[in-house]
C-alpha positions as CSV (number, residue, x, y, z in Angstrom):
1,M,29.8,17.5,27.5
2,K,28.3,20.3,25.4
3,T,25.4,22.3,26.6
4,G,23.1,24.9,25.0
5,A,22.6,25.6,21.4
6,S,25.8,23.9,20.1
7,A,24.8,20.6,21.7
8,Q,21.4,20.8,20.0
9,I,22.9,21.5,16.6
10,G,25.4,18.6,17.2
11,C,22.5,16.3,18.1
12,R,20.5,17.3,15.1
13,S,23.3,16.8,12.7
14,C,24.0,13.4,14.2
15,L,20.4,12.5,13.9
16,V,20.3,13.6,10.3
17,L,23.5,11.8,9.5
18,G,22.2,8.7,11.3
19,L,18.9,8.7,9.4
20,A,20.7,9.2,6.0
21,E,23.1,6.3,6.8
22,F,20.1,4.1,7.8
23,F,18.2,4.8,4.6
24,L,21.3,4.3,2.4
25,S,22.0,1.0,4.2
26,L,18.5,-0.1,3.2
27,L,19.4,0.3,-0.4
28,G,22.3,-2.0,-0.1
29,P,25.5,-2.0,-2.2
30,E,23.7,-1.9,-5.5
31,P,20.1,-0.6,-5.5
32,S,18.2,-2.2,-8.3
33,V,14.8,-3.6,-9.1
34,A,16.0,-7.2,-8.8
35,N,17.3,-6.5,-5.3
36,M,14.0,-4.9,-4.3
37,L,12.0,-7.8,-5.6
38,R,14.4,-10.3,-3.9
39,Q,13.8,-8.5,-0.6
40,I,10.0,-8.4,-1.1
41,I,10.0,-12.1,-1.8
42,G,12.2,-12.8,1.2
43,Q,9.9,-10.8,3.4
44,A,6.8,-12.7,2.0
45,K,8.4,-16.0,2.7
46,K,9.2,-15.0,6.3
47,H,5.8,-13.3,6.9
48,P,3.1,-14.8,4.6
49,S,0.5,-12.4,6.0
50,L,2.3,-9.5,4.1
51,I,1.4,-11.0,0.7
52,P,-2.0,-9.2,0.4
53,L,-0.3,-6.0,1.4
54,F,2.3,-6.4,-1.4
55,V,-0.4,-7.3,-3.9
56,F,-2.7,-4.3,-3.1
57,I,0.2,-1.8,-3.0
58,G,1.5,-3.2,-6.3
59,A,-1.9,-3.0,-7.9
60,G,-2.5,0.5,-6.6
61,G,0.9,1.7,-7.9
62,T,0.3,0.0,-11.3
63,G,-3.2,1.5,-11.6
64,A,-2.0,5.0,-10.7
65,A,0.8,4.8,-13.3
66,L,-1.6,3.5,-16.0
67,Y,-4.1,6.3,-15.2
68,V,-1.4,9.0,-15.4
69,M,-0.2,7.5,-18.7
70,R,-3.8,7.6,-20.0
71,L,-4.2,11.2,-18.9
72,A,-0.9,12.2,-20.6
73,L,-1.8,10.4,-23.9
74,F,-5.5,10.7,-24.4
75,N,-6.6,13.8,-22.4
76,L,-7.7,16.7,-24.5
77,D,-6.1,19.2,-22.1
78,V,-2.7,17.9,-23.1
79,S,-1.3,18.9,-26.4
80,W,1.9,17.1,-27.5
81,D,1.9,18.5,-31.1
82,R,1.4,22.3,-30.9
83,K,2.3,23.0,-34.5
84,N,-0.1,20.6,-36.3
85,N,-2.8,20.4,-33.6
86,P,-2.6,23.4,-31.2
87,E,-6.2,23.0,-29.9
88,P,-7.2,19.3,-30.0
89,W,-10.4,19.9,-28.0
90,N,-11.9,21.8,-30.9
91,K,-11.7,18.7,-33.2
92,L,-13.8,16.6,-30.8
93,G,-16.9,15.0,-32.4
94,P,-20.3,14.8,-30.7
95,N,-19.9,11.0,-30.3
96,D,-16.3,11.0,-29.1
97,Q,-15.9,9.8,-25.5
98,Y,-13.5,12.0,-23.5
99,K,-14.5,11.0,-20.0
100,F,-13.1,8.0,-18.2
101,Y,-16.5,6.4,-17.9
102,S,-19.6,7.6,-19.7
103,V,-23.1,6.5,-18.9
104,M,-25.4,6.3,-21.9
105,W,-29.0,6.8,-21.2
106,I,-31.4,4.9,-23.5
107,T,-34.8,6.5,-23.6
108,A,-37.8,4.8,-25.2
109,N,-39.9,7.1,-27.5
């Protein structure tokens, strides 16, 4: 049996290889979206109490992806066309909404 530093290095490499093999085995032979959805549906059938978890995690991921897409496409800090419009924030009108949510105060005169 090994003792000392060589035994610790051996154990660490075995642990890393074991974890890598475990995570690769989770992917299965062909990792794809269809296999992932099939596995989620199988888990939901076995454990119906997981359905709200899957719904909320899916909604959160979808919401985060849509918000990042909104920031990339409509934010004034992002300039996709530097030749024709190098400073898009200078062409903003006084009534253009650039915030995600804008509260309009109506005052009576």
